[in-house]
Structures are given as C-alpha cells and as structure tokens.
N, C-alpha and C positions, 0 to 999 in steps of 0.2 A: 536850444543854444545855438548862437549865431555866429557871424561866416569868422569873424575871429579870433574867439570857442574851437571850433571846428580846424582853425590854421595853425594853432598853437598844440593843439592835441596832435593832429597830425606830424606837425612839424615833430616834434618831442618823441615820439611813437617814430618818427625816417632814420632823424639825430643818433637813437640808442641804437637802432640797426647796423647802422653803417659804422656807428663806434662796434657793435661787437661782431661783425665779419669782415668789415677790409679795413679795423683799426684808423678808420679817417673821421670828419667830418663830415655830413655830402656834402657833392656837388652840384655845381650852378645848375646844369638842365634838368635834371632829377628832380631837383629843390619844386619848380617850375609847372613839373610834369602833378608832383604830391602836393601840392597847389590847387593845383585845376582839377585832381584828386579827390578837395576833402571841402570841395564845393561842388560835385558834380552832380549829387542828387536834389541838391537848390536848386542847380543849374534847370535840369530836368522837372523837376516837379515841380515850384513855384509859377515859373512865364505858364506855364501849358494847363496850370489849374486857376491861375487866379486872372493874366491876360489873354487865354488864350482859353475860355472855358473847356478843354479839354483833355481834362483828368480833371477826378470827384477829390482830391485836396490836395491839401502842399506838403504831403508825405503820402506820396501813395506808390507811382512805380518805378519813380529813381532811390525812393529807400525803398522798393522789393528786392529779397535777395534773390529771385524766382527771375532778376531782372541783371541783376547789381553782378550778381559772380558767376551766368555767360557774357559778359559783356567785359570782365577784366580776364575772363577766357579764352575773351575772342582779342584784346588789342596783347595778350600775352602773346598767340599764335601771331600775329602777322609781327609782332616788333620780337619774333627771338631772333631774327637772322641779321638785325640791327647793332651798328656798338652801342651797345649801353643795356642795361635791366630796366628796360622803361613799363617794364611790366609790375614790377616791386612797389616804385611811388607809385604809381597810377593804385597797383591793391591795396598799400598800406593808406594813403589817404579816400578813399572812395569808405571802407571797412572802420577809418579811424570817425566817421563819418556817422554813419550809422552806430556805433559804437554809441560817440558821444547823444545822440540821440534818442537812445532808449535806455542810456545808464539810468536817468534820474526816475524812471517808475519801473528801475529793478530796483532799485533804492528805495524805491515805495511799495513795491510788494503790486507794482495796477501791469499785472502780465497780462493785460484787456486789452489797455493801451497799446503793445505794440503789436500787434496783429499785423499795422502795414507790414511788414519783413515778405507777409510769405501771400502780403496782397496778389491777384485774386481770389486765394482758395479760402483766406478768410478775411471778412467784413472787414471795413477800412475804420480806426477808434475815430470818433468825435475831430475832429481839428479844428482848435475854435477862430484861427485865424484867416480860415481858408475863403473867407468873405473881404478880405484886405487887398488894397493893390500891394505889391512891395514895394511902392515910395510909404506908404501910410505902418504899411509893416516895420518899419524901422522908425517914424514916426509916434509908434505907440511903445515906446519900447523906455520897456521901465527899471528901475537899479536897483532891482532886487537881490540875495546876496548870490545867487548864482551868476545872474550878469556883470556884478564887480568881481566874482569867482573866475568870468574869465576875461574882464578888463584884466582883472590883477595877473590871469595865466597870460595872458598876451603879451604883457607889457615884458616879465620874467621870461618869453622865449624869444622877443624880441633884440633885450641884449643876450643869449648862449647865442645869433643869428651874429650879432657885430663878433663877438669872440668868437667864433666860430669862422670866421673872413668873408659875414654875408653874402655867403652862397646865394647862387641864381641872381645878384643884380648885374652881375658885369653881365651876364647870360643876354636879359633884360635890354641892356642897352645895346649889348652888338646889332640884337633882335632890331633893335631903332633905330640905329643909325645904320644899316643893313638897307633895312624897308626903306629909310629915305633919301639912299646911295641913288635907290635905284632910279 
C-alpha cells in the first residue's frame, strides 16, 4: 500500500473510533499522531533497508508485531499522564498500516507472504522493491487497480476530512508559526 492509502485507511478508522467513542470528529493533535502512525512502519523499514543497508527488507522490523506492539505499549505508558489519549491514534495508525499491507495477501490466501509480522521468528518473504531507493520506488508507480483504489479512497477521505473541519491543519499551522517566531 502506498503512503496515501495508509493515511486514508487510518483516518477512516480513527474517524469511526472518535465518532463511536466520543460522538465527534477527530481533533487536530491526535490526527497528526495518527498520520505519523500510519507511516511509522515504512518510516522505520524503508530508509534502514534501502538507504542504509541495516535491515534486510523494506518490510521487516517496523512491520513486525514483535517490535510494533511493544513500541505502542511504551508510548501508551509514557503518555499516560499527558493531556489527551496519544496512544490510541498512534496505535490505530500503526496497526492500520499493517492491516493495509497484509490485506491483499490474506484475500489471495498467500499466508507465507505475511511472515514479516513475526520477524525475526520466521524468515521474511521476498520483497521485490528492496533493491530500490525511496525515490525509485515512487518512480516505479504503476496504475494498477489497487493503486487506483487507493487514489479514490484518498480522495474520498480528503472530502470527509474537509467536511469534518480539516482536523490537524490548524495544529500544523500553529506549530509552524510557533517554530518561526522563536
């Protein structure tokens, strides 16, 4: 799944969560953390596999539940006394990323291709893009039916985000203004 697909799925899940739990749309700071969470596994794995050859593939450590679950639990413990529930948006973002990556394989019944979920206990499946750079990865984008679906989903989610008051936008503006005024 591409970054916008991960962001769209994460936003839909978190928007549903806040609607059911709090009867309101998401708020700004939580959306920033949610969007970070939707990209977190790739932010860990892709640079450390493709730019710095530390990890074996672009789906390894950050995509392993053996790493991701403890990471989310540590964030939950550290942020427990902070104003707001920061662990929930991060968890929804990170785990929706994993769900988005394994969904196509589960639909096709290719269970051997999701062994990255428990890496290093099981060997990693082949990952064809592992020899590319991050820029090369984006330049190789083909408009498959899955990519088209992700673009459409992203467009629908942008409309939803707009209708919900564009949560996160003011938070980002405030952060930029605060950083520039120092």
